[in-house]
N, C-alpha and C positions, 0 to 999 in steps of 0.2 A: 789193901786197907782203904776204907772209905773215910775221906776227910771233908765234911760239909762246911761251907761258908755261907753266912747269911748276908744278903745285900738287898736293901730296899724292897723287902717283902718276898723275895724268892730265894730258893736254895741253889747254890752252885755246886754241882757234883765234881768231885775230884777223887778218883780211886786209883790206887797204884799197887803194883806187886813187884817185888825185887826178884831177880832171875839170875841164875848161874848156869850158863850153857857149857857144853862139852868142849867148845872151841876146836872143833875138828876141821882141819884145813881141807879135808876131802870135799867139803860142800862148796868150796870157793873156786872150783875149776872153771866155771863159766864167767866169772867176773874178775879175772886176774888183770894186772897191769897190761899184759900182752893183749888180752881181749879188748881192753879199754883203748889201747893204742890203735887197734884196727877200727874201732867204732869212730874214734876222733878223726882218723884219716879220712874216713868216708864223709863225716859231717863237714870237714874242712873244704870238701869239694863242692858244697852247696853254696850258691850265691847268697851272700848276706850272713854267712857264718862268722861269728866272733865269740870269743869267750865272754860270758856275762860277768858283771862286776862282783868282786868279793869286797864287801864294805866292812870297814873296821869301826865299830861303835864304841869308842873308848869312854865317852862320857857316861853312857848307860852302864857299861861294865863297872866303872868306878862307883856309880850310884848304888848298884845292887851288891857290890862286894866280890866281884871276880876280876881276874887279871886282864882278860881280853874277851871280846865277843866279835866274831865275824859272822856276817850274813851274806850268803850267796843270793844275788838278786836275779831271779829267773823271769822277771817281768820283761826283760830285754831280749828274750830268746826269739829270734827270727821274726820279730814283730807280732808274735802270737800271744804275748802276755803270760806265757807259762812254759814250763820245761818239757811238756809231754811230747812235742814234735820230735825230740831226740829219739824216743823209743819207737814210735810209729814209723818214722822215715827209715830207720835202720832195719826194722823187721821187714818192711815192704821191699827194701833194696836187697836184703838177704834172700827173700823169696824169689824175686825177679832175676837176680844174678845167678841163683841156683838153676833156674830154668835155662839160662843162657850159657851156663858153665864158665862164668867169668868171676874174677875176684871182686870182693866188696872193698874197694880202695878209694883213694882220692879222685880217681877218674871215673868211678862207677856211676855217679849221678849223671854226668854229661852223656855217658854211653847209653844209659837207660832212657834218656830223653830223646835219643836219636830216632829218626824215622825207621831206620833199619831195625833197631831193637824192638820198637813197638810193632813193626810188621811181623817179626818172628814170634813175638809173644801173643799177639792177637788181643781180643777184648777180654779184660779182666775186671771184675767188680770186687772191691774190698768192703767188708762189712764189719761193724763193731758196735758195741754198746758203750755208753760213756755218761759220766756226770757232767761233761762239758769239755775239759781241756784235752783229754786223750782223743776224743772224736774230732775235735778241731785239728789236732795234729795229723791224724790219719787223713782227714779231708784235704788238708793242705798238701801233704806229700803226694796223695793220689792225683790231685789237680796238677801239680808241677810235673808229674811224670806222665800225665795224659790218660789217667784211668778214672773209672767211676767209683764213688764211695757211697755207701748207705750207712746211716748212723741212727741208732735208737737211744733215746734218753729216758731216764726213769721219771716216774710221776713226780711232779713238783719242781722239775728243772726250770730255771729261769728262761724267759723268752730271749733275753740278751744272748745267753749261751747257745740257744737253738739257732738264732739268727746269724750268729758268728759262723756257725758250721754251714748253714745254707749259703752264706755269702761266698763260700769257697767252692760252690757248685755241687755239694753233696745233697743227696736226698736224706732228709732228717725229719724225725718226728718225736714228740714227747709221748711216751706210752703210758698205759695205766698201771705199770708194774714198778716194783722197786728195782734197784740196780741189778741185783743178782738174777732176778727174773728177766730183766731186759737182756742180760748176757745170754740167758738160755734162749730167748727169742732170736737173738742175732745168730746163735749157733744153729738153731733149727732152720732159719732162713738160708744160712750158708749151705746146709745140706740139701735143702729143697731146690735151690737155684744154681748150685755149683759155684757159689761165691767163695772168696778167700777170707776167712775170719782173722782179723788182726786184733787180738784181745790182750790186754795187759794183766790178765790173771790166768792161772793154770789149774788144771785138774788132771787126774790120771787119764792118759790118752791124748791130752792137749797140752803139751809142754814145750815143744820146739819153738814156736813163734813167741810165746811169752818169755822164753829165755833170750831170744834175740832182742826183744823189747828191753829187757833188763840190761843187756849189753849196751844198747843204745844210751841208756841212762848213765852208764859209766863215763861217758864223755864229760858230763858235768862234774863227776868226782875227780877225773883226771885234771880238769881245769883247776879245780880247787887246790889239788896237791901242788900244782905248779905255782899258783898264786900265793900260796902260803910260804913259798921260798924257804923250805926247810923247817918251818915252825909248826910242829905237830900239835894239834889240839889234844887237850886232856879229856874233853867231853864233847859229845855229839848228840844233838836232839833231832830226831827225824819223825815227821808225820807219816801216817800210814792209812791207806784205805784197804786195798787187798794186800799191800806190802811190797809191791814190785820195786818201787823206787827205794824204799827203805832197805830192802834186801840187797839191791844193786850197789848202793852207796856204802852201806855198812860192809858188805862183802869185799868191795874194792879196797877200802881202807884196811880191813883185816888182812887181806892178801899183801897189801903194800907195806904196812907198818908192823905186822906181826904182833909181838907182845906189847908194842907201844901204841897199838890201836886204841882210840878213845873209848872211855866209858860211854855207853850209848843208851839213850832213853827213847822209847817208841811212844808216840802220842797219837791218840785216836779220839773221835767223838764218843761220848758215853753211850749214845744211842746206836752206835755201829762198831762196837769195840770187839771185833772178832779175834784180833791178835791178843789183846789183853785177856779175853776169856780163855783162849787156848793156852796162854802162858799160865794163868791162874789155876787152871784145872790140873796142869802138870801130869797128865795121864798118857801123853804120847799121841793123843788124838786131836784132830782138827775140830774146833768148836765154832759153830756158825751163829749168826744173829739173823733173825727173820723179821718179817713185818715191815711196817712203815718206819723208816729211819729219818726222823724229822729233825735234822740239824742243818744250820746254815753252812756248815763245813761240807758243802755238796760234794766236792772232789774226794772226800774221805768217807762218804756214806756207802760203804760196801760191807756186806755181811758174811762173806766167805773168803778166807785167806787164800792167797796164791800159794800153791803147794811148793813150787820151786823156790820162791823167796823165803817161805817159812823155815825151811831147813837152815838157811843162813842166819836168819833172825834168831831162831831158837838157839843156835850155837853161840852167837856173839853179842846179843843184846843183854844189857844189865838190868833194865827196868822197863815196865810198861805202865803208861798212864792213860786212863779213860776219863775224859773231862767234858763238861758242858760248854755250851757256846760262848759263855762269858769269857772264857780264857782265850778263844779266838779273837773276840772283840778287844780284849785287853792287849793282845799282841798287835793287832791292827793299829790301835792308837799309839802304842809305844813306838812302833816303827814309822807310822805316818806322821806323828807329832813328836819328834825326838828332842832330847835336851840340846841346848845351844852347843854347837861344835860338832855334833854328829850329823851325818848325811841322812836325808829322808829316804826311806824305802817304802814304796807303795806296795803293800802286801795284802792280798785278799784273805778270805776266811780260812781256807785250807793252808795258805802259805804262812800265816802268822801265828797259828796256834802254838807252835813250839816256843815262840817268843813270850807268849802269855804264860805258858807253863814254867819256863825258866824263871821269869820274874816272880811268879808265885812261890816257887820253891825257895828262892833266895830271900824273899821278904816276909813270908807268912810264917808266924811262929808255929802254927799247927803242922807245918811241913818240915820243921827242923829235923825230925828223925830221917826223912827222906834225903834232905840236904846232906846230912852227916853220912848216911849210908853210901851216897854217891861220891863223897869226897869233894863236894863243891865248896871252894873257899877262895880267898883273895889271890891265890896262885893259879887258879883254874883258867884254862883257855878254851872257850866254848865256841863251837861251830853250829850255826843254824842254816837252814836252806829255806828261803822264801820261794816256794815252788810256783807261785802265781802272783800276778798283780791284781788290779781291781777288775776281775772278770765278771763281777756283778756290780756295776758302777752305782746303781741305785742304793743297794744295801751298803756298799762301802761308804758312801757319803752319809748315810744314816748313822753308821757306827762312829765315824770320826766327828760328827756334829752332835753326838750324844742323843740322837733321836731313836736309837735302837734299844730294844730290850728283849730278853728272852720271851718266846711265845708262851 
């Protein structure tokens, strides 16, 4: 259903579709609590690891008419301003440990850094395509372990994100392609040069490493479960590009809480809404988005769903939202300039869109049918994940100072 809003001369897109999945537990085998425990043990062995904050925004919750709002603040992850390093580091470790025949546990990281391990493994180059955060995470992990990384960014990527990747020693360039074509370029280069591709999306024939990346993301979900201290959310809002993070987190909570798992809403940019389109079609086929995906939610500008994560999302998500950039800006301001009494969360474009969507659903009369269908009310306990901080500082300041508007 399309719900337009008018604001100072331009239209703000907000489309949604309700969804009822089969809720098959068979699709959850890769993201169980046991798998998450393995991933978290590995991450705990990396210097600088700490659980990122889970912030309780009680004043905002009261203002919009829900019981609680929690926001997981991933701007504090390993000093990288985003959560993505969890997936890249775990996938690289799984690959290298497999070569050595050793377990991926809390000692693995230090073993892999040893001269003995590097001598046995030899020279390895890891390659990926990225909108910014994933490539930075892969470059960071490769550098810490003593390996080379090559990173391709799509057309329109910010120089700040490019320079952050290069600062970690990786070879990186902004290509003339959109995200999905940059992925294909990375794959072709991996085949040509014998590089190892570490990509956070999957397709038939390339599913093992993306599954490892998703398992790395479950560390974040396991942290949340511990921080909630037994208080289970009723609702979960997750942003999605290819859907790897959304599938990992939703799958973990479905495996952990079963029938008590939260009603889950998947949020995407309207110009790159491949999961929304796939759900709306309802024909059992993957539906892609092509062309130029011109949204400031750069980390979500992906046109082809991850096949591994889609199976989980299709089974357990309750609704899909495709929205324009104004909702990301709305969320950035809500979190960056909170009501008195709430902590500030610095959240970038891709990190804050769920906050903007939640606020709209709870306060816009036009969205009352969606609010009612989701069962959002004063008793609801809502979980959001701010997946990145101000990874584009120039744009972040424009948004918070009111100098931004849709192109």
